[in-house]
SETORMAR-816863 format. One record per residue: z, y, x of N, C-alpha, C in turn; residue in three letters. Coordinates in steps of 0.2 Angstrom, whole numbers, plus 2048, in hexadecimal, padded with zeros to 3 digits. Each point is the difference from the previous one (the first is absolute). Layout:
residues N
ZYXZYXZYXALA...
This chain:
residues 360
7FF7F88058018077FE800808801MET7FC8027FF7FE8078048058087FESER8018048068008077FE8008037F8ASN8038037FA7FA8027FD802806802ARG7F98067FD8028068018018047FBGLU8018048008048077F87FE805802LEU7FF8038047FE8067FF7FC803809PHE7FB8087FC7FF80180B7FE8077FEARG8028038058008088007FE800807VAL7FC8088007FD804808804804800GLU8017FE80B8018098008078027FEGLN8067FB7FF8058057FE803806806LEU8048048008078048058047F7802PRO7FF8008078057F78018098067FEVAL8018058008048048008008017F7PHE8048017FB7FF8037FC8068067FEGLN8057FC806804808804801801805ASN7FB8028017FD8048088008087FDMET8028038017FF8088017FD803807MET7FC8037FB7F98058057FF807801PHE8018038068018087FF7F8805801SER7FF7F97FD7F78078007FD7FA7FATHR7FB8048007FD7FC7F87FC7FB805LYS7FF8028067F87FA8048027FC800GLN8078028048047F78048017FE7F8GLU8018027FC8027FB7FA7F87FC7FEALA7FA8027FE7FB7FC8017FF7FB805LEU8028028037FD8018068067F6803ASP8068017FB8037F98057FE7FA800CYS8037FC8037FD7F98008017FD7F7THR7FD7FB8017FF7FB7F97FC7FC800LYS8007FB7FB8027FA7FF7FD7FD7FBGLY7FD7F97FE8007FC7FA8027FE7FEASP8037FB7F88077FF8007FB7FA7FCVAL8017FA8017FD7F87FC8077FE7FDVAL8028037FB8037F87FC8007F87FFLEU8037FC8028007FB8008077FD801VAL7FE7FA7FB8067FB7FD8007F7805GLN8048028068017F98038007FA7FFASP7FD7FA7FD8007FE7FE8057F7800ALA8038048078047FA80180B8027FETHR8008078028048038008018057F8THR7F88027FE8038057F7801805803GLY8028038087FF8088017FB8057FFLEU8008058007FC802800800809804VAL7F97FF8038018038097F78047FFSER7FF8068047FA8028037FC7FD804ASN7FC7FB7FF7FC7FC8047FC805807ALA8008058007FC805803806803805ALA8068017FE8058048038027FC808PHE8008098027FF7FE806804806805ASP8057FD801807802805802808803ALA7F97FC8038018038067FE80A800GLU7FB7FF7F78008098008058027FDLEU8087FB8008058057FD805803806LEU7FF8057FF8088038078038057FCVAL8067FF8008068037FB802805806TYR8028047FD8028098018058057FEGLY7FF8058028028057FF7FE8027F6ALA7FD8028027F98017FC8017FA7F6ASP8017FD8048027FB7FD8068007F9TYR7FA8067F880A8037FD8007FA7F8GLN8057FA8037FE7FD7F88088047FAASN8038038038078017FD8008017FAGLU8047FF7FA7FD8017FB8068057FEGLN8087FD8048038057FD8038037FDALA7FB8088028018077FC7FE8017F7CYS8017F98018007FF7F78057FE7FDSER8038047FB8077F87FD7FE7FD7FCTHR7F97FF7FD7FF7F97FD8017FD805VAL7FC8008088007FC8048077FC802PHE8048058028078027FF8047F97FDLYS7FE8037FB8027FA7FA8017F8802GLN7F88008007FD7FA8018057FF809HIS8018028068067FF8068077FD7FDLEU8008047F88097FD7FF7FB7F97FDASN7FD7FD7FB7FE7FB8008017FC803ASP7FE8018077FE7FA804808801805VAL8028057FF8067FF8048077FC7FCSER7FF7FF7FA8017FE7FA8017F7802ALA7F97FC8037FD7FC8008067FE808ILE7FE8058028047FD80C8088007FCILE8028027FD8078017FE8027F87FDLYS7FD7FF7FC8007F87FE8007FD803ARG7FC7FE8047FE7FC805805800806HIS802809804801801809804801800PHE8038037FB80B8037FE8017FE805HIS8048068078037FE8067FC7F9805ALA7FA8017FF7FA7FE805800802805LYS7FB8018067FC8018067FA803800THR7FB8038007FC8017FE7F9803803LEU7F97FB8017FE8038047F88047F8ILE7FE8048037FB8007FB7F8805807GLU7FF7F87FF7F87FF8047FA8057FAVAL7FE8078047FC8047FE8018047FBGLY8048048018058037FE7FE809800CYS7FB7FE8047F98097FD806806806GLY8018057FA80080580580A8017FFLYS8047FA7FC8077FD8008018047FEGLY7FE8037F88038037FB8087F97FBHIS7FA7FB7FD8037FB7FC80A7FE806PHE7FA7FD8058037FF804807803800LEU8008078028068058018048017F9GLU7FD7FE7F98018017FB8087F97FFHIS7FD7FA8008037FA805805800803LEU8018088058037FD8058068077FDARG7FD8027FA8068067FC8067FD7FEGLN7FE7FA7FD8037FC7FA8047F8804LEU8018038068017FC8057FF7FC801GLY7FE7FC8017F97FB8047FF801806TYR8007FC8087FF8018037F97FC802SER7FA8048017FB8018017FD800805ILE7F77FE8038007FF8057F9801801GLN7FC8028007F88047FE7FD7FF804GLY7FA7FD8017F87FE8067F98037FAILE7FF8068057F78047FB7FD801804ASP7FA8008057FE8058047FC8057FEPRO7FE8037F98028067FC807805802ALA8077FB8008068048007FD807806TYR8048067F9800807806806803803GLU8047FC7FD8098038038007FE804GLY8088028018047FF8088037FB7FCALA7FF7F97FD80D7FE7FF7FB7FA806SER8088018037FE7F78057FF7FC7FBASN8038007FD8007FA7FA7F87FE7FDASP7FB8027FF7F97FE7FF7FB7FE807ILE7FC8008027FD7FC8057F98017FEVAL7FC8048047FB8037FD7FA7FB804LYS8007FC7FC7FB7FB8027FD7FA7FAALA7FB7FD8037FC7FA7FB8097FD800PRO7FF7FB7F88077F88017FB7FD804PHE8057FE8098007F88038047FD7FFGLU7FE7FC8018097F8803802804804LYS7FF800805801800806806806801GLY8008047F980380880280A7FB7FDLEU8007FB8028077FD8008058057F9GLY7FC8027FA8068027F98007F97FBLEU8048017FE8067FE7FC8038027FASER8017FE7FC8078007FB7FF7FD7FBALA8048027F88007F97FB7FC8017FDASP7FE8087FD7F68017FE7FC803804GLY7FA7FB7FD7FB8078007FE8037FAILE7FE8038037FC8097FA7F97FF801VAL7FB8007FC7FA7FD8027FC8067FBLEU7FF8087FF7FC8017FA7FA805801ARG7FD7FA7FB7F88058007FC7FF80BHIS8047F88037FC8028067FB7FA7FFVAL8027F97FC8007F78027F78067FCLEU7FD8037FB7FC7FE7FE7F9804806GLU8028028067FD8028047FD7FD807HIS8077FC8018007FA8037F87FA7FFILE7FE7FF8067F87FB8018057F97FDGLN8038008028037F57FF8078047FEASN8007FE7FA8088047FF8047F77FFPRO7FF7FB8008027F9804806801804VAL7F98018038027FE806805806804ASP7FF8077FC8048058018097FE7FDPHE7FF7FE7FC8047FF7FE8067FB803LEU7FB7FC8028037F8802801806809ALA7FD8048028048038088078047FCASP8008037FC8068038008037FA7FDILE8027FC7FD8047F98008047FE806ALA7F98018078027FA801804807807ARG8008097FF8048038058068007FAALA8017FE7FC8068017FC8057F97FDASN7FC7FA8068037FC8047FF7F97F8GLY7FE8037FF7FE7FB7F78038007FCGLU8058058018058027F87FE8057FELYS8038047FD8028047F97FD8017FEGLY7FC8067FB8028017F97FA804802THR7F68037FB7FE8048047FE8057F8ILE7FF8057FF7FE8057FA7F9800802TYR7FA7FF7FB7FC8038017FC8037FAILE7FE8038037FE8047F87F6801802GLU7FB8017FD7FB8008017FD8047F8VAL7FA8048007FB8027FB8007F57FEPRO7FF8037F87FE7FB7FB7FA8017FECYS7FD7F78047F88018008007FE7F6PHE8037FD7FF7FB7FF7F78048077FCASP8038048038008077FE7F98047FFTRP7FC7FE8057FC8048057FB7FD7F9ILE7FF7F98017FB7FF7FD7FE8007F8CYS8077FF7FD7FE7FF7F98018087FEHIS8028088067FE8057FD7F9803802HIS7FC7FA8037FC805804801803805ARG8067FF8028028068077F8800808ALA7FA8028017FD801803804804807TRP8048047FC8018088048077FA805PHE8037FB7FD8037FF8047FD7FA805ASP7FB8008017FE7F98057FE805806VAL8047FE8078018048067FC7FE806PHE7FC8038057FE7F6806805802803TYR8088067FF8057FF8068037FA7FAGLU8017FD7FB8037F97FD7FA7FA7FFHIS8037FF8097FC7F97FD8037FA7FEVAL8088007FB8017FA7FC8038057F9ASN7FC7FC7FB8018027FA8067F87FCTYR8068007FF8017FB7FE8038027F8PHE8047FB7FF8037FC7F98047FC800ARG8048047FB8097F98007FD7FC802LEU7FB7FD7FD7FF7F68027FF7FF808ALA7FC8088067FE7FC80680A800802ASP8048057FE8067FD8018057F97FFPHE7FD8007FA8057FA7FE7FC7F8804GLU7FA8038037FC7F9806804802806HIS8028068017FF801806809800802MET8028007FE80A8008008027F97FBPHE8027FB8028067F87FC8058047FCSER8028098028047FF7FB802808801THR7FB8017FC8028087FA8078017FDLEU8038068048078007FD7FE8067FDLEU7FE8047FD7FE8057FD7F88027FFASP7FD8027FC7F98047FF8018037F8SER7FB8077FF7FE8037FD7FC803800GLY7FE8067FF7FC8037FE7FF8097FFTYR8008048048048058007FA8077FFLEU8018067FF7FC8068037FB8027F8PHE8017FD7FA7FD8027F97F97F7804GLY8047FB8037FD7FB8047FA7FF803GLY7FE8058037FE8028058027FB807GLN8048028028047F98028037FA800TYR8047FE8067FF7FB7FE8067FB807LEU8067FE7FB8058008098037F77FETYR8017FE8078057F77FF804803804VAL8047FC7FF8087FE8077FE7FC7FFVAL8027FC8067FC7F88018037FE809ALA8037FB7FE8047FC8057FB7FF807ASP8028028077FC8048027FE7F6804LEU8047F98018017FC8017FA7FD7FEALA7FE8027FA7FB7F97FB7FA8047FFTHR7FE8048037FA8008047FB7FD800LEU7FA7FE7FD7FB7F98027F98047FDCYS7FB7FC8037F98027FE7FD7FE7FASER8018077FD7FD7FF7FA7F87FC7FDPRO8017FB7FA7FC7FE7FE7FF7FD7F9LEU7F78038007FF8037F97FE7F97FAALA7FF8037F97FD7FA7FB7FC8047FDSER7FE7FD7FC7FA8027FD8028077FCGLN8067FF7FE8048057FC7FF808802SER8017FD8058028088047FB802802ASP7FA7FF7FF7F98048008008087FAALA7FD8058068018087FE7FC8007FAVAL8028047FA7FA8017FA800806803ASN7FE8008037FA8098017FC8057FCPHE8028037FD7FA8037FC7FA8037FFPRO7FA7FD7FE7FA8008037FF807801GLU8038057F97FE8097FD8067FF806ASN8028028088058018027FF80B800PHE7F78008037FF8067FF7FE8037FCLEU8007FF7FB7FD8037F9804806801ALA8048058028058067FC7FE807805ASP7FB7FC8088008028067FB8077FCVAL7FA7FF7FD7FB8047FD8008027F9GLN8058007FB8048017FB805805801ARG8028018088038068037FD806802TYR7F87FC8027FD8048057FE8047FAALA7FB7FE7FB8008027FA8058097FDTHR8057FB7FD8068067FF801802804ARG7FF8028098018068047FC8057FCPHE7F97FE8007FB8057FF7FF8027FAGLY8027FB7F88018047FB805806801MET8037FE8038078067FD803803807HIS7FD8008078018048057FD8087FFGLY7FD8028067FE8087FF7FB8047FBTHR7FD7FB7FD7FC7FF7FA8038037FAARG8057FC8018027FF7FA8078057FDGLY8008068088078037FE803800806GLY8017F88038067FD8057FF800804GLY8077FF8047FF7FC8077FF7F77FEGLN7FE7FE8088027FA7FF8067FD807ARG8047FD7FD8078018068037FA7FETHR8027FD8058047F8800805802802ILE8067FF7FC8087FF8057FF7FB805TRP8037FE8088027FE8047FC7FC801GLY8008038087FC8008068037F8803GLY8057FE7FC8017FA8077F97F8801ALA8057FC7FA7F97F88057FA8027F8SER8057FE7FB7FB8007F77FC806800LYS8018088057F88057FE800800807GLY8017FD8047F97FE8077FC7FE7FCVAL7FF7F77FD7FC7FE7FF7FB8047F8ILE8088007FC7FA8057FB7FC807801PHE8018028047FD8058027F87FF802SER7FE7FB8068007FB8067F77FD7F8LEU8037FE7FC7FD7FB7FA7FC8087FDTYR8038047FF7FF8047FC7F8806802MET8028018057FC8028057FB7FC800LYS7FC7F98017FE7FC8027FB8027F8ARG8038007F97FD7FC7FB80180A7FEALA7FF8048077FC8097FE8038057FBGLY8087FF7FF8068057FF803803803ALA8018047FE80180780880A8027FCGLU8047FE8038068018027FF807802ILE8058067FA8038068058077FF802ASP8037FD7FD80A8028068017F7800PHE8057FF8048037FA801806805801VAL8037FE7FB8078008038077FE802ILE8037FF8048057FA800809807802ASP8057FB7FF805805802803800807ILE7FD7F98028017FD807800804808ASN8028057FF80080780A7FC7FE802PRO7FF7F88037FF7FE8037F8802801ALA7FF7FE7F97F97FE8007FC8087FELYS8058037FF7FC8077FB7FD805806GLN7FB7FF8007FC8078037FC7FC806GLY8017F87FD7F97FA8067FC7FE7FCLYS7FD7FD8007F57FC7FA8057F8804PHE7FC7FC7FA8007F97FF7FC7FD804LEU8017FC8027FC7FB8027F77FF7FBGLY7FD8008027F97FE7FF7FC8057FCALA8058027FB7FD8067FB800807802SER8058008047FE8068068058077FBGLY8057FE7F88008057FF808802802LEU8028077FF8078048008058017FDARG8057FD8058077FE7F98028087FEVAL8028007FC8058067FE8077FD7FDSER8048068028078017FC7FE8037F7ALA8057FF7FC7FE8027FB8008057FFPRO8068048037FF8097FF7FB805804GLU7FD7FB8067F98017FF7F77FF7FCGLU8027F97FD7FC8007FA8017FE7FAALA8048027FA8008027FB7FF8067FFLEU8028078037FE8067FC7FB802801PRO7FA7FC8027F88008017FD7FA7FAGLU8057FE7FB7FA7FA7FD8058047F9LEU7F98017FB8028047F88017FB7FFARG8068027FB8047FB7F87FA7FA800THR8037FB8007FB7FB7F87FA7FC807GLY8018028077FD7FB8038007F87FFSER7FD8008058057F6801801800803GLU8077FD8018037FD8087FF7F7802ILE7FF7FE8037FE7F67FF8057FD804PHE8048007FF80A7FD8017FD7FB804VAL8027FF8077FD7FB8028027F9800MET8088037FF8047FA7FB8067FE7F9ASN7FD7FF7FC8068017F8804800804SER8077FB805805803801802809801ASN7FB8018038028048007FF8077FBTYR7FD8007FA7FC8047FA804803800LEU8077FF7FE8078067FE801804803ASN8007FF8087FF8038047FE805802GLU7F97FE7FD7FA8058018048047FBVAL7FD7FE7FB8018077F9807802802ILE8058008018078068037FC802804THR7FE7FE8067FC8068087FC8067FFGLN7FC7FC7FB7FB8067FB8008037FDSER8057FF7FC8048067FA7FA7FD7F9GLY7FF7FA7FE7FA7FD7FD7FE8057FDASN7FA8018057FD8048007F67FE7FCARG7FF7FC8037FA7FB8018007F97FDPHE7FA7FC7FC8007FD7FF8017F9807ASN8027F88008057FE8047FC7F97FETYR7FD7FE8077FE7F97FE8007FC807LEU8057FA7FD8007F88057FB7FD800THR7FD7FE8077FC7FD8018007FA7FEVAL8077FC8018047FA8027FD7FC7F8ASP8018057FC8007FF7F87FA8017FDGLN8008038027F37FE7FE8018047FBHIS8038058047FD8087F57FC803801GLU7FC8007FE7FA8027FF7FF8037F8LEU
């Protein structure tokens, strides 16, 4: 039985969260193809065209979402899970990013170390490097949030973590939910940077003992808490076949047409709210479909004034862009989780559409 191709798209930016200082740098950013396939043996879904050498993480990589009160609530939800399983235990966060969640856990009283090559701070408890088993880090628990989707051989990576930790301990894993992506036809959630796309069933095959599992952030993320010692090579059955939608890109042209109908010709500006992952890919698809975008708004100061990869669009702060928008203009909100927050921040003066809810 051969691997099954699910989806392909050419020339996406290899980083959806890398910010660029000039429009030309953004347009010229490194790009790569995505060919999603389901492995016939393991059942895992990955990008068969992925080349890890194209990805070099650094300080210009900005994926911090903690500026949002909505996302802060999500982190509180994660903290509650951590408390249930790791209370009074030592922790290591592998892939801790800028260290925000690590510091959040530290303030809650946890003894925690971190590791990430994109870390910018000066904490002696965070190693600025990629994870590798020779570092000698070990703890009662491992926190692995939004890392495993970036790793080309995820089971091998988990095995390295288990060996580095003495084949013991508990691991918390959080990743985007591929079932949610398929159900919502979320083409703006397929990234080059994400080489893997996981379902809960995949982790049920990877670990013989799952202590906890569920969904977070409106179902967009899934999590598991597993016994590291029970990691095994997944074996798929016919019932594990991904039900990938045939009309996955159906909304692209409909949104592009909507931009044309209600853009400057209709008296309003064409605006998207969210210059992170979804916004980067949404903007690129709109550009390829011939739709012009006037503003990209994001509340993260690290993104403001910078440019999005591949589309070359500039990111504005709300206070810069909103005065330029006429009342009644449409704002395309990239993530429905933030809709109420966006409405409040923009004074409820506009028409709001959430792209992941297919509001056309």
